[in-house]
N, C-alpha and C positions, 0 to 999 in steps of 0.2 A: 182743771184739765190735767189728766195723768201725763207723766213723763213719757216720752216716745218709747223708751226701752220697756216701760211697764206695759204699754199697749201691745208692743211686739211680743213680749213674753206671754201675755194673756192669749194672744192669737195663736202662738206656736204651741202652747201647752195642750191644746186640743189635737194637735197633729201627731202622727206616729213617728217614732224615731226611724230614720233612714239607714243608719249604720251605728255600730257601737263606737264609743269614744276611747275605750281603753283607759289607761291612767291619765289623769289631767294635771296640768301644771300651768302656773302663771309666772312669767318673768317678773323680777322686782320692778322694772321700769313700767311694764304694762299694769302691774298692780297699783303703782302710784298714779298712773293716768286714769285708771278706773275709779280709784278713790276720789280723785279730784272731780270726776264727773258724776260721782254718786251712783255708779253702775256696778253691779255684781258680775263677776266672771261666770258664775253658774248660769246667770240669765243668758249670757252670750253663748255658752256651751249648749244650752237648750235650743236656742235659735239656730245655731250651726247644725246640730244633730237632726233637727226637723226640717231642714231645707231652706231656712231663711239665711242666705249667704251674704246679707248686707248689700254692699255695692257690687258684688259679684253674682247677685241672685239670678240675673237673666243670662249669665254666661253659660253657653252650651257645654263648655269644658267641665263645668261643675257637675252637670247631670251625667256626663260620661265618666267622670271620676267616681261618682257614687256607684254607678252601674258596674264599672270594671275593676273596682277595688284599688283605684289610684289615690294619691294624696288629694285631700279635699281642703280647699281654702275658703275662708270667709274674711271679709273686711268690713269693719263697722266704724262709722264716724261717731264720735262722742260729742256731747253737747258743748264741750270745751274746745272743739276744733281738732282734737287729737284723733288719730286713727289707730285701732288695734286690729290685729289679725288673729284668727283662730285657725289652726292647721291640724288636721288629723292625718296621720301617716297611713300609707296604703295598706299596711298590715292590720290597721285598726287597733293597734296596741297602745297608742299614745296620741294625746291631743294637747297642744300647747296654745296658750294665749300670749301673744308678744307684740311688740311694736314692729312695724314694717322694717325699720332700719336694723333691728336685731336679726330678722330673718334673712335679709339680703346682704348683710355685711360679711366679709370674710372672717375666718376664725382669728381671734386676737392672740392666740399663743403662737410662738415661733417654733417650728420643728428644729430638732438638732441639725447642726451644719452637716451637709452631706447626706441627709436622709431623704428618701422618697416620701412624698406626702399624699394622703388620700383625703379628698374633700368632695362635697357635692358639686356636680358639674352644672354650671349655669343655673343654680337654684332649682334644678329639676329633680327627676327621680333617679338619675344615673350618678355614678361615682367616677371621679377622675383621679388618675395617678399622675403626679407631677415629679419631674426629675429635680435633683438638688439645684440645678441652674434655673428652675422655673418653667422649663419646657414641658408641654403636655406629652405624656408617654402613652397613656391608655385611657379609655372610657369603658366602664363596666356597668352591667345592669345591677349587680349586687355589691354591697359594701365589702362583704367577705371576699368576693372575687378580686376586688380592687386591692384589698389588704394582702391577699396572697400574691398578686402581681408585684406589689411594692416590696414584700418580703423576699421574693425570689430575686428581684433585681438588686436589692440591697446586699444579698449574700452571694451574688454572682461574681465571678472573676472578671475584671475588666477586659474588654476585647482589645487585643493587641493590634489588630488591623493587618496581621501578617497573612499572606496568601499561601504560605507553606502549610500543606496538610499532609498527613501520612497517607500513603497510597497503598 
């Protein structure tokens, strides 16, 4: 009896691609999990691109994401019990295969002290700007906009709180 992934790839290879993948990459941790399970990342990329979204297959948000050019998620359970995700960005310029904890974990690098930081807001498609004290300052649609806000705030003169204004 063929491996589950082999059957799924055979079935999806006859289906048309729903969207371009752009450049593809696999995180080292996902690569290790795939190797342990005897599964190839290219097989999962093909399933993802042709609409087999794994455990998210019947998720109406996936169909809307494909139609509207939003980020598309797939989640596949491997025979070892591990789970990997395949994520295509809304711009369709990049697709990544990674472990769920890699996608949902905060960045591991620490920004310089006193710097405003720009990170994905709630693992969604928006970008958040955080103050040096960790407070949320702004949420933007585009990363470039969030970076501009952070840059402007970083270079701004601190507000003195004085009510004296020139008349």
